[in-house]
C-alpha positions as CSV (number, residue, x, y, z in Angstrom):
1,X,0.0,0.0,0.0
2,X,1.4,3.4,-1.0
3,X,2.1,5.6,2.0
4,X,-0.2,8.7,2.3
5,X,2.6,11.2,2.0
6,X,3.4,9.9,-1.5
7,X,-0.1,10.7,-2.6
8,X,0.2,14.0,-0.8
9,X,3.3,15.2,-2.6
10,X,1.9,13.9,-5.9
11,X,-1.3,15.9,-5.3
12,X,0.7,19.0,-4.3
13,X,2.7,18.7,-7.6
14,X,-0.4,18.3,-9.7
15,X,-2.3,21.2,-8.0
16,X,0.7,23.5,-8.2
17,X,1.1,22.7,-11.9
18,X,-2.6,23.3,-12.6
19,X,-2.4,26.6,-10.6
20,X,0.6,27.9,-12.5
21,X,-0.8,26.8,-15.9
22,X,-4.2,28.5,-15.1
23,X,-2.5,31.7,-14.1
24,X,-0.4,31.8,-17.2
25,X,-3.4,31.0,-19.4
26,X,-5.4,33.8,-17.8
27,X,-2.6,36.2,-18.3
28,X,-2.2,35.3,-22.0
29,X,-5.9,35.5,-22.6
30,X,-6.2,39.0,-21.1
31,X,-3.1,40.1,-23.1
32,X,-4.7,39.0,-26.4
33,X,-8.2,40.2,-25.7
34,X,-7.0,43.6,-24.3
35,X,-5.6,44.5,-27.7
36,X,-9.1,44.7,-29.0
37,X,-11.0,45.5,-25.8
38,X,-9.1,48.1,-23.8
39,X,-11.0,47.7,-20.5
40,X,-10.0,44.0,-20.2
41,X,-6.5,45.0,-19.1
42,X,-8.0,47.3,-16.4
43,X,-10.2,44.5,-15.2
44,X,-7.3,42.1,-15.0
45,X,-5.2,44.5,-13.0
46,X,-8.0,45.1,-10.6
47,X,-8.9,41.4,-9.9
48,X,-5.5,39.6,-10.6
49,X,-4.6,39.6,-6.9
50,X,-7.9,38.1,-5.9
51,X,-7.7,35.5,-8.7
52,X,-4.2,34.4,-7.6
53,X,-5.4,34.1,-4.1
54,X,-8.4,32.0,-5.2
55,X,-6.3,29.7,-7.3
56,X,-3.9,29.2,-4.5
57,X,-6.7,28.4,-2.0
58,X,-8.2,26.1,-4.6
59,X,-4.9,24.2,-4.9
60,X,-4.8,23.7,-1.1
61,X,-8.5,22.6,-1.1
62,X,-7.9,20.2,-3.9
63,X,-4.9,18.6,-2.1
64,X,-6.8,18.3,1.2
65,X,-9.8,16.8,-0.6
66,X,-7.7,14.3,-2.5
67,X,-5.4,13.1,0.3
68,X,-6.6,11.8,3.7
69,X,-3.9,11.0,6.2
70,X,-4.6,8.2,8.7
71,X,-5.4,9.1,12.3
72,X,-4.8,12.8,11.9
73,X,-7.4,14.8,13.7
74,X,-6.2,18.1,12.4
75,X,-6.7,17.2,8.7
76,X,-10.5,17.9,8.7
77,X,-9.7,21.3,10.2
78,X,-7.4,22.1,7.3
79,X,-10.0,20.8,4.8
80,X,-12.7,23.0,6.2
81,X,-10.4,26.0,6.4
82,X,-9.4,25.6,2.8
83,X,-13.1,25.3,1.7
84,X,-14.0,28.4,3.7
85,X,-11.1,30.3,2.2
86,X,-12.1,29.3,-1.3
87,X,-15.7,30.6,-0.6
88,X,-14.4,34.0,0.5
89,X,-11.9,34.3,-2.3
90,X,-14.5,33.6,-4.9
91,X,-16.8,36.1,-3.2
92,X,-13.9,38.7,-3.4
93,X,-13.6,38.0,-7.1
94,X,-17.3,38.5,-7.7
95,X,-17.3,41.7,-5.6
96,X,-14.3,43.0,-7.6
97,X,-16.1,42.2,-10.9
98,X,-19.3,44.0,-9.8
99,X,-17.4,47.0,-8.6
100,X,-15.4,47.3,-11.8
101,X,-18.6,47.0,-13.9
102,X,-20.4,49.7,-11.9
103,X,-17.4,52.0,-12.0
104,X,-17.4,51.6,-15.8
105,X,-21.0,52.9,-15.8
106,X,-19.9,56.0,-14.0
107,X,-16.9,56.6,-16.3
108,X,-19.0,56.1,-19.4
109,X,-21.6,58.7,-18.4
110,X,-18.9,61.1,-17.2
111,X,-17.4,61.1,-20.7
112,X,-20.8,61.7,-22.4
113,X,-23.0,64.8,-22.8
114,X,-25.3,64.0,-20.0
115,X,-26.7,66.9,-18.0
116,X,-25.2,67.4,-14.6
117,X,-28.3,66.5,-12.6
118,X,-28.7,63.2,-14.5
119,X,-25.0,62.4,-14.0
120,X,-25.3,63.0,-10.3
121,X,-28.5,60.8,-10.1
122,X,-26.7,58.0,-11.9
123,X,-23.6,58.3,-9.7
124,X,-25.7,58.2,-6.6
125,X,-27.7,55.1,-7.7
126,X,-24.6,53.3,-8.8
127,X,-22.8,53.9,-5.5
128,X,-25.8,52.6,-3.6
129,X,-26.1,49.5,-5.8
130,X,-22.4,48.9,-5.3
131,X,-22.8,49.0,-1.5
132,X,-25.9,46.7,-1.7
133,X,-24.1,44.2,-3.9
134,X,-21.1,44.1,-1.7
135,X,-23.3,43.6,1.4
136,X,-25.3,40.8,-0.3
137,X,-22.1,39.1,-1.5
138,X,-20.6,39.3,1.9
139,X,-23.7,37.9,3.6
140,X,-24.0,35.0,1.1
141,X,-20.3,34.2,1.6
142,X,-20.7,34.1,5.4
143,X,-23.8,32.0,5.1
144,X,-22.1,29.5,2.8
145,X,-19.1,29.3,5.1
146,X,-21.3,28.6,8.1
147,X,-23.2,25.9,6.2
148,X,-20.0,24.0,5.8
149,X,-20.4,23.0,9.4
150,X,-22.9,20.1,9.9
151,X,-24.0,21.5,13.2
152,X,-25.1,24.7,11.5
153,X,-27.0,22.7,8.8
154,X,-28.9,20.9,11.5
155,X,-29.8,24.2,13.2
156,X,-30.9,25.8,9.9
157,X,-34.2,24.0,9.8
158,X,-35.1,25.2,13.3
159,X,-34.1,28.8,12.4
160,X,-36.3,28.8,9.3
161,X,-39.2,27.5,11.4
162,X,-38.9,30.3,13.8
163,X,-38.0,33.0,11.2
164,X,-41.4,34.7,11.6
165,X,-41.0,35.3,15.3
166,X,-37.4,36.3,14.9
167,X,-38.2,38.7,12.1
168,X,-40.8,40.5,14.3
169,X,-38.4,40.7,17.3
170,X,-35.5,41.8,15.0
171,X,-37.7,44.4,13.3
172,X,-38.7,45.9,16.6
173,X,-35.2,45.9,17.9
174,X,-33.7,47.5,14.8
175,X,-36.5,49.8,13.8
176,X,-34.3,52.9,13.5
177,X,-31.6,51.0,11.6
178,X,-34.1,49.5,9.2
179,X,-35.8,52.9,8.8
180,X,-32.5,54.4,7.8
181,X,-31.8,51.5,5.5
182,X,-35.0,51.9,3.5
183,X,-34.7,55.7,3.6
184,X,-31.2,55.4,2.0
185,X,-32.6,53.2,-0.8
186,X,-35.5,55.6,-1.3
187,X,-33.2,58.6,-1.5
188,X,-31.1,57.0,-4.2
189,X,-33.9,55.8,-6.4
190,X,-36.4,58.6,-5.9
191,X,-33.9,61.3,-7.1
192,X,-34.6,63.4,-4.0
193,X,-30.9,64.2,-3.4
194,X,-27.9,63.2,-5.4
195,X,-24.1,63.2,-4.8
196,X,-22.7,66.7,-5.3
197,X,-26.1,68.4,-4.8
198,X,-25.8,71.7,-3.0
199,X,-28.1,71.8,0.0
200,X,-28.9,73.7,3.2
201,X,-29.4,71.4,6.1
202,X,-30.0,72.6,9.7
203,X,-28.9,76.1,8.6
204,X,-25.6,74.7,7.2
205,X,-24.7,75.2,3.5
206,X,-22.8,72.4,1.9
207,X,-22.6,69.6,-0.7
208,X,-23.8,66.1,-0.6
209,X,-20.6,64.1,-0.3
210,X,-21.8,60.5,0.5
211,X,-25.1,58.7,0.5
212,X,-24.8,55.3,2.3
213,X,-27.4,52.8,3.3
214,X,-28.0,54.5,6.7
215,X,-26.7,58.1,6.7
216,X,-25.8,61.0,4.4
217,X,-22.6,63.0,4.8
218,X,-22.9,66.7,3.9
219,X,-19.6,68.4,3.2
220,X,-19.9,71.9,4.8
221,X,-18.2,74.8,3.0
222,X,-15.7,75.3,5.8
223,X,-14.5,71.7,5.5
224,X,-16.6,70.3,8.4
225,X,-18.7,67.2,7.8
226,X,-22.3,67.0,8.8
227,X,-23.5,63.4,9.2
228,X,-27.3,63.1,9.0
229,X,-29.5,60.0,9.2
230,X,-31.1,59.1,5.9
231,X,-34.6,59.4,7.5
232,X,-33.9,63.2,7.9
233,X,-34.2,63.7,4.1
234,X,-37.5,61.7,3.9
235,X,-39.2,63.3,6.9
236,X,-38.0,66.9,7.2
237,X,-37.7,70.0,5.0
238,X,-34.4,70.9,3.5
239,X,-33.2,73.4,0.8
240,X,-31.6,72.2,-2.4
241,X,-29.9,74.6,-4.9
242,X,-29.2,72.1,-7.7
243,X,-32.5,70.3,-8.2
244,X,-32.7,70.9,-11.9
245,X,-29.2,72.3,-12.5
246,X,-26.3,74.2,-10.8
247,X,-27.2,77.6,-12.1
248,X,-28.6,80.0,-9.5
249,X,-29.5,83.7,-9.1
250,X,-27.8,85.9,-6.5
251,X,-29.5,88.9,-4.8
252,X,-27.8,91.7,-2.9
253,X,-29.9,94.4,-1.1
254,X,-28.8,97.9,-0.3
255,X,-30.4,100.6,1.9
256,X,-29.5,103.9,0.4
257,X,-30.6,107.5,0.7
258,X,-33.4,108.8,-1.4
259,X,-31.0,110.9,-3.4
260,X,-29.3,107.8,-5.0
261,X,-29.3,108.1,-8.8
262,X,-30.9,104.8,-9.8
263,X,-30.3,105.2,-13.5
264,X,-26.5,105.8,-13.0
265,X,-26.4,102.9,-10.5
266,X,-28.0,100.6,-13.1
267,X,-25.5,101.7,-15.7
268,X,-22.5,101.1,-13.4
269,X,-24.0,97.7,-12.4
270,X,-24.2,96.6,-16.0
271,X,-20.6,97.6,-16.6
272,X,-19.5,95.8,-13.4
273,X,-21.1,92.5,-14.4
274,X,-19.7,92.7,-17.9
275,X,-16.2,93.0,-16.4
276,X,-16.3,89.8,-14.3
277,X,-16.3,86.2,-15.5
278,X,-18.4,85.3,-12.4
279,X,-21.5,86.5,-14.2
280,X,-22.8,83.9,-16.7
281,X,-24.8,86.5,-18.7
282,X,-28.3,85.0,-18.1
283,X,-30.0,87.6,-15.9
284,X,-29.3,90.9,-14.2
285,X,-31.3,93.9,-13.0
286,X,-31.4,96.8,-10.5
287,X,-34.7,97.7,-9.0
288,X,-35.9,100.0,-6.1
289,X,-38.1,97.5,-4.3
290,X,-39.0,99.6,-1.3
291,X,-38.9,103.1,0.0
292,X,-39.8,103.3,3.7
293,X,-38.2,104.4,6.9
294,X,-36.2,107.1,5.2
295,X,-34.3,104.7,2.9
296,X,-34.6,103.4,-0.6
297,X,-34.1,99.6,-0.7
298,X,-32.3,98.7,-4.0
299,X,-32.2,95.1,-5.1
300,X,-29.4,93.9,-7.4
301,X,-29.9,90.6,-9.1
302,X,-27.2,88.6,-11.0
303,X,-27.0,85.0,-12.3
304,X,-24.1,82.6,-12.0
305,X,-23.2,79.2,-13.3
306,X,-23.1,77.6,-9.9
307,X,-23.5,78.4,-6.2
308,X,-19.7,78.9,-5.6
309,X,-19.6,81.6,-8.3
310,X,-22.8,83.1,-7.1
311,X,-21.4,83.6,-3.6
312,X,-18.2,85.2,-4.9
313,X,-20.3,87.4,-7.3
314,X,-22.6,88.6,-4.5
315,X,-19.5,89.6,-2.4
316,X,-18.0,91.4,-5.5
317,X,-21.3,93.3,-6.1
318,X,-21.5,94.3,-2.5
319,X,-17.9,95.6,-2.4
320,X,-18.0,97.5,-5.7
321,X,-21.4,99.1,-5.3
322,X,-20.5,100.3,-1.8
323,X,-17.2,101.8,-3.2
324,X,-19.1,103.4,-6.1
325,X,-21.7,105.0,-3.8
326,X,-19.0,106.2,-1.4
327,X,-16.7,107.8,-4.0
328,X,-19.1,108.9,-6.8
329,X,-22.3,109.7,-4.9
330,X,-21.6,110.1,-1.2
331,X,-24.9,111.9,-0.9
332,X,-26.6,108.6,-1.5
333,X,-25.1,107.0,1.6
334,X,-27.8,106.1,4.2
335,X,-28.3,108.9,6.7
336,X,-30.8,109.4,9.5
337,X,-32.6,112.8,9.4
338,X,-34.0,114.5,12.5
339,X,-36.2,117.6,12.0
340,X,-36.7,119.8,15.0
341,X,-39.3,122.5,15.4
342,X,-38.1,126.1,15.9
343,X,-37.4,127.0,19.5
344,X,-37.1,123.4,20.5
345,X,-34.1,122.7,22.7
346,X,-32.0,119.6,22.4
347,X,-30.1,118.4,25.4
């Protein structure tokens, strides 16, 4: 009878040969195919490490399944560890393939003439799908790994029988978590908010940076991060500046004296906007919208291509108009008038 270790070394040699040949074959195939399909090379570079790991684990699993030493209690442990490793390595390959495919979708739309709101919607949905797929793949891999144990398989029938009671108990215990989970899915596919949308949340102006399955991260303009539960955006009011596009109007209000020359101010304002690239040329006007309390309220409106330019444009308008009034028409500066009757004394 041939000793077991002879079979062991023979199995190791065969498994190593198969592993090397398969790796070389995969490399040659991707080299040939990538000449006609460019993205194949990128796919190979992203998953090659996972493929090598899976082939190596498969070689170990093949050896342990082929050879069975006599009276070695530790051999079944090695067999099960190799099988579990193979399950997780295959799950890693599937996760890598799905991630690559979804990233390709984003890249394709980024290089096309899709409007910015549509691109942000697609990017948001693809990111959420990616997280969902990775979570499902991980859960399936863990479940398959657990079911390699006979004890878990025996318990499985009992768990399925009591699944109704467990689901009710679990739902009550994780009500907030499940609410955020479904809210996150709703946000992604209802197009309520998208990644890179400009919003005002809790009085804070910022940009939607991340949308996860349970929370949303708002990147505040001063580099702070506001983490908000997903249910906030499905149950409360918030302000969005980029619902249908990034272009916005900016408004600057001035309280000036009644002697302000509106026509001259309007002419100066038009020259000011024409001299700055912050104005996108869509809209502009100067109107006296109120005249009470001894002041004339002048409203200056200007459009910009996005909220960042709008903020800078409003600051520029405020600075230049104040300077123009102060230097060219100081009589238009806001003053408070007090009229006293003759003979009246002021202490």
